[in-house]
C-alpha positions in Angstrom: 130.6 169.2 105.2 131.9 166.7 102.7 129.8 164.7 100.2 130.2 161.8 97.8 131.8 164.0 95.2 134.7 164.5 97.5 135.6 160.8 97.5 138.8 160.0 95.7 138.9 157.4 92.8 140.8 154.9 95.0 138.1 155.3 97.7 135.4 154.6 95.1 137.4 151.5 94.2 137.3 150.4 97.9 133.5 151.1 98.0 133.0 148.9 94.9 135.0 146.1 96.5 132.7 146.2 99.6 129.6 146.1 97.4 130.8 143.3 95.1 132.7 140.9 97.3 131.2 139.1 100.3 134.5 139.0 102.1 137.2 141.5 101.6 140.0 143.5 103.2 140.9 147.1 102.8 144.7 147.3 103.2 145.4 150.9 102.7 147.7 153.3 104.6 146.4 155.2 107.5 144.6 158.5 106.6 143.6 157.5 103.1 139.9 157.1 103.8 139.2 153.5 104.8 136.6 154.5 107.3 134.5 156.7 105.0 134.9 154.1 102.2 133.8 151.3 104.5 130.8 153.2 105.8 129.8 154.4 102.3 130.0 150.8 100.9 128.0 149.4 103.9 125.4 152.1 103.5 125.0 151.3 99.9 124.5 147.6 100.8 122.0 148.6 103.6 120.0 150.8 101.1 119.7 147.7 98.9 118.6 145.6 101.8 121.6 143.3 101.6 122.7 144.0 105.2 121.0 145.5 108.3 123.4 145.7 111.3 127.1 146.0 111.5 129.5 145.6 114.4 132.9 147.3 114.2 135.8 146.0 116.4 138.6 148.6 116.8 141.3 149.8 119.1 139.9 151.8 122.0 140.7 155.3 120.8 139.5 154.5 117.2 136.3 152.9 118.6 135.5 155.9 120.8 136.3 158.6 118.2 137.0 157.8 114.6 133.9 156.0 113.4 131.4 158.4 114.8 133.4 161.4 113.7 133.2 160.2 110.1 129.4 160.2 110.2 129.6 163.9 111.3 132.0 164.9 108.5 130.2 163.4 105.5 126.7 164.5 104.3 125.7 161.1 103.0 126.6 159.4 106.3 125.0 161.9 108.8 121.8 159.8 109.1 123.7 156.7 110.5 122.7 155.6 113.9 125.8 154.3 115.7 126.2 153.2 119.3 129.7 153.3 120.8 130.1 150.3 123.1 133.7 151.2 124.1 132.6 152.4 127.5 133.5 151.1 131.0 129.9 151.0 132.4 128.7 147.4 131.6 125.1 148.2 132.4 125.1 151.2 130.0 127.0 149.2 127.4 124.3 146.4 127.5 121.6 149.0 127.2 123.3 150.4 124.0 123.8 146.9 122.6 120.1 146.2 123.0 119.0 149.3 121.2 117.5 147.9 118.0 117.2 151.3 116.4 120.9 151.5 115.6 122.7 150.5 112.4 126.2 150.1 113.8 127.8 149.0 117.0 131.4 150.0 117.6 133.4 148.2 120.3 137.0 148.0 121.3 138.9 144.7 121.1 139.1 144.4 124.9 135.3 144.0 125.0 135.2 141.3 122.3 134.4 138.4 124.7 131.7 140.6 126.4 130.2 141.3 123.0 129.9 137.7 122.0 128.5 136.7 125.4 125.8 139.4 125.2 124.9 140.1 121.6 122.1 138.6 119.7 124.4 137.5 116.8 121.4 136.7 114.6 120.9 140.5 114.2 124.5 141.1 113.0 125.2 140.5 109.4 128.3 142.5 108.8 131.6 142.7 110.8 134.6 145.0 110.5 137.9 144.6 112.2 139.7 147.9 112.1 
């Protein structure tokens, strides 16, 4: 299992950007650690009480696999509670959305309208577009 000491200097730079700028973009080539950097930066903000819940919009395959896999690969992220809303069953999706114990909701772009029609946006204070 990987830990924070395995982060590359450029990933630490991305983490610092997340922590220091209210709005930002991570424009980095695929495979260079945007996901772990984003989660680490957001977890640092959550530990300081600056954010509580995050919604992540992503392409379907990324929403279903990538974000949750990162929490399993990194020691400092394994505690994250994440619900994957990129599922076809609307009733189950709504149940997952209404689970207040989670820190992150991950949903595919095709379900964006559904999300905004059903989410309590007052509980979301951080958004990622992957």
